[in-house]
C-alpha positions as CSV (number, residue, x, y, z in Angstrom):
1,M,0.0,0.0,0.0
2,K,2.9,2.4,0.9
3,Y,4.5,1.5,-2.4
4,L,1.3,2.4,-4.3
5,F,1.1,5.7,-2.4
6,F,4.6,6.7,-3.2
7,T,4.2,5.7,-6.8
8,L,1.1,7.7,-7.2
9,S,2.7,10.6,-5.4
10,G,5.7,10.4,-7.7
11,L,3.5,10.4,-10.8
12,F,1.6,13.4,-9.5
13,L,4.8,15.3,-8.7
14,F,6.2,14.5,-12.2
15,S,3.0,15.6,-13.8
16,S,3.0,18.8,-11.8
17,C,6.6,19.5,-12.7
18,N,5.8,19.0,-16.4
19,A,2.9,21.3,-16.2
20,Q,5.0,24.0,-14.4
21,F,7.7,23.6,-17.0
22,G,5.1,23.9,-19.8
23,K,3.8,27.1,-18.2
24,L,7.4,28.5,-17.8
25,L,8.1,27.6,-21.5
26,K,5.0,29.4,-22.6
27,Q,6.0,32.5,-20.5
28,V,9.5,32.5,-22.0
29,T,8.5,32.0,-25.6
30,G,5.1,33.7,-25.6
31,Q,3.4,30.7,-27.1
32,D,2.6,27.0,-26.6
33,L,6.0,25.6,-27.5
34,S,6.8,22.2,-26.1
35,T,10.2,20.7,-25.5
36,D,9.5,18.3,-28.4
37,D,8.7,21.2,-30.6
38,V,12.1,22.9,-29.8
39,A,14.0,19.6,-30.4
40,N,12.2,18.6,-33.6
41,G,12.3,22.2,-34.9
42,L,16.1,22.5,-34.4
43,K,16.7,19.0,-35.9
44,E,14.6,20.0,-39.0
45,A,16.5,23.3,-39.3
46,L,19.9,21.6,-39.0
47,S,18.9,18.8,-41.5
48,K,17.7,21.4,-44.0
49,G,20.8,23.6,-43.6
50,T,23.3,20.7,-43.8
51,N,21.5,19.1,-46.8
52,K,21.4,22.3,-48.7
53,G,25.0,23.2,-47.8
54,T,26.5,19.9,-48.8
55,D,24.4,19.7,-51.9
56,L,25.5,23.2,-53.1
57,L,29.2,22.6,-52.3
58,S,29.2,19.2,-53.9
59,Q,28.1,20.6,-57.2
60,K,30.7,21.5,-59.9
61,D,32.2,24.9,-58.9
62,G,30.6,24.7,-55.5
63,Y,34.0,25.4,-54.0
64,F,36.0,26.5,-57.1
65,K,33.8,29.4,-58.1
66,S,32.4,30.5,-54.7
67,I,33.6,32.4,-51.6
68,Y,34.6,29.0,-50.2
69,K,37.3,28.5,-52.9
70,I,40.4,26.7,-51.5
71,M,43.6,28.6,-52.3
72,L,47.2,27.3,-52.0
73,P,49.1,27.6,-48.7
74,E,52.0,30.0,-48.7
75,D,54.7,27.2,-49.1
76,A,52.9,25.8,-52.1
77,K,52.7,29.3,-53.7
78,K,56.4,29.6,-53.4
79,V,56.8,26.2,-55.2
80,C,54.6,27.5,-58.0
81,E,56.4,30.8,-58.3
82,K,59.7,29.0,-58.7
83,L,58.3,26.6,-61.3
84,R,56.4,29.1,-63.4
85,P,59.4,30.0,-65.7
86,I,60.1,26.3,-66.4
87,P,58.4,25.0,-69.6
88,G,55.3,23.0,-68.9
89,F,54.7,24.7,-65.5
90,A,53.5,28.1,-66.5
91,S,49.9,27.5,-65.3
92,I,50.8,25.1,-62.5
93,E,49.2,27.2,-59.7
94,D,45.9,27.6,-61.5
95,D,45.9,23.9,-62.4
96,V,46.6,22.8,-58.8
97,I,44.0,25.1,-57.3
98,E,41.3,23.9,-59.6
99,K,42.0,20.3,-58.9
100,L,42.1,20.8,-55.2
101,N,38.7,22.4,-55.3
102,R,37.3,19.6,-57.6
103,A,38.5,17.1,-54.9
104,A,36.6,19.1,-52.2
105,E,33.5,19.2,-54.3
106,D,33.7,15.4,-54.9
107,A,34.1,14.8,-51.1
108,A,31.5,17.2,-49.7
109,I,28.5,14.9,-50.1
110,K,30.1,12.4,-47.8
111,A,29.4,14.7,-44.8
112,K,25.7,14.1,-45.0
113,P,25.4,10.9,-42.9
114,I,27.8,12.1,-40.3
115,F,25.8,15.3,-39.8
116,L,22.6,13.2,-39.7
117,N,23.9,11.0,-36.9
118,A,24.9,14.1,-34.9
119,I,21.5,15.7,-35.4
120,K,19.6,12.5,-34.4
121,S,21.6,12.3,-31.1
122,M,20.8,16.0,-30.2
123,S,19.3,16.2,-26.7
124,I,16.5,18.5,-25.5
125,A,19.1,20.6,-23.6
126,D,21.3,20.9,-26.7
127,A,18.3,22.0,-28.8
128,W,17.1,24.6,-26.2
129,N,20.6,26.1,-25.8
130,I,20.9,26.3,-29.6
131,L,17.5,28.1,-29.9
132,K,18.5,30.6,-27.3
133,G,22.0,30.9,-28.6
134,K,23.8,33.0,-31.2
135,D,23.1,33.1,-34.9
136,N,25.6,30.3,-35.5
137,A,24.8,28.2,-32.4
138,A,23.6,25.2,-34.4
139,T,26.6,25.3,-36.6
140,Q,28.9,25.5,-33.6
141,Y,27.1,22.4,-32.1
142,L,27.8,20.5,-35.3
143,N,31.4,21.7,-35.4
144,T,32.0,20.5,-31.8
145,T,30.2,17.1,-32.3
146,T,31.3,16.2,-35.8
147,S,34.8,17.7,-36.5
148,E,36.8,14.6,-35.5
149,P,34.6,12.0,-37.3
150,L,34.3,14.3,-40.3
151,Y,38.1,14.7,-40.6
152,A,38.5,11.0,-40.3
153,E,35.9,10.4,-43.0
154,F,37.0,13.3,-45.2
155,K,40.7,12.8,-45.4
156,P,40.7,9.4,-47.2
157,V,37.9,10.7,-49.5
158,I,39.8,13.9,-50.2
159,T,42.9,11.7,-51.0
160,E,40.8,9.5,-53.3
161,S,39.2,12.5,-54.9
162,M,42.5,14.2,-55.4
163,E,43.8,11.1,-57.1
164,K,40.6,10.9,-59.2
165,V,40.8,14.5,-60.5
166,G,44.6,14.3,-60.9
167,A,45.5,16.7,-58.2
168,I,48.0,14.4,-56.5
169,Q,49.8,13.6,-59.7
170,V,50.0,17.2,-60.8
171,W,51.3,18.4,-57.4
172,S,53.7,15.5,-56.9
173,T,55.2,16.2,-60.4
174,A,55.5,19.9,-59.5
175,V,57.1,19.2,-56.1
176,S,59.5,16.7,-57.6
177,K,60.6,19.2,-60.2
178,Y,60.9,21.9,-57.5
179,N,63.0,19.8,-55.2
180,Q,65.5,19.4,-58.0
181,I,66.2,23.2,-57.9
182,P,69.5,23.8,-56.1
183,F,69.5,25.3,-52.6
184,V,65.7,25.3,-52.1
185,K,64.1,24.0,-49.0
186,K,62.5,20.7,-49.9
187,A,58.7,20.8,-50.3
188,N,56.2,18.2,-49.0
189,P,54.3,16.6,-51.9
190,D,51.4,15.6,-49.5
191,M,48.7,18.3,-49.4
192,T,45.8,16.2,-48.3
193,D,45.7,17.4,-44.7
194,Y,45.6,21.0,-45.8
195,V,42.8,20.4,-48.4
196,T,40.8,18.4,-45.9
197,R,40.8,21.1,-43.3
198,K,40.0,23.9,-45.8
199,A,37.2,21.8,-47.3
200,L,35.7,21.3,-43.8
201,E,36.2,25.0,-43.0
202,G,34.2,25.9,-46.1
203,L,31.5,23.4,-45.4
204,F,30.9,24.8,-41.9
205,K,30.8,28.3,-43.2
206,K,28.2,27.3,-45.7
207,I,26.1,25.6,-43.1
208,E,26.4,28.7,-40.9
209,E,25.1,30.8,-43.7
210,E,22.1,28.5,-44.1
211,E,21.4,28.7,-40.3
212,K,21.4,32.5,-40.3
213,D,19.0,32.4,-43.3
214,I,16.5,30.2,-41.4
215,R,16.8,32.4,-38.3
216,H,16.3,35.7,-40.0
217,N,14.5,35.0,-43.3
218,L,10.8,34.1,-42.8
219,S,10.5,32.6,-46.3
220,S,13.2,30.1,-45.5
221,R,11.0,28.6,-42.7
222,T,9.3,26.2,-45.0
223,S,7.2,24.2,-42.5
224,D,4.8,25.1,-39.7
225,L,7.2,23.7,-37.1
226,L,10.1,25.9,-38.3
227,K,7.8,29.0,-38.2
228,K,6.6,28.1,-34.8
229,V,10.0,27.4,-33.2
230,F,12.0,30.2,-34.8
231,S,9.3,32.9,-34.3
232,K,11.0,33.4,-30.9
233,Q,14.0,34.8,-32.8
234,D,11.9,37.5,-34.2
235,K,11.0,39.1,-30.9
């Protein structure tokens, strides 16, 4: 009998706390917005932003002819400058830059399942903090939770993509020729780490752009749930 009493008391207390939390949530947001609404709305927004971002960057010229274009590091530029006067290497910098960006475009679509797993595992607390956070709070959440697995997934894909588009062959030939020049500091023919990091940097910048669009552009809230959840941002 005592067990039944305590069980019923606990259920009543839990129900009372939920009701109080619901009232508090309504006071804070100015509308009937449940914790499930917040979580599902943020997951929908993140899914939309990451899908659009990866789709755009994975298209031809998604990196190469955009603000996310990957340029050569300073050491690589020095290699190209030294090689430019040598026959056959006049356009080496342009050739390498294009191939690096083609590799990033080829790899970008691989980020989708990693983002999806992170979005699925988002907690209520995560979602609520994101909703109340800065314009890029969702992007920062993804950056924190996916950077390591993304790098691990991206690097071999970038390497494969660089091989597929001929970037590794072009760069290895250039570095080999450069290293034959007397008195120069030997250059490293492996540029996969640099390209991987720059590709991910561009990807997160694109997702941040999509997040800000959803937060501030009413027409980008393409579902009732997005409109309901993000209306708090308009106040």
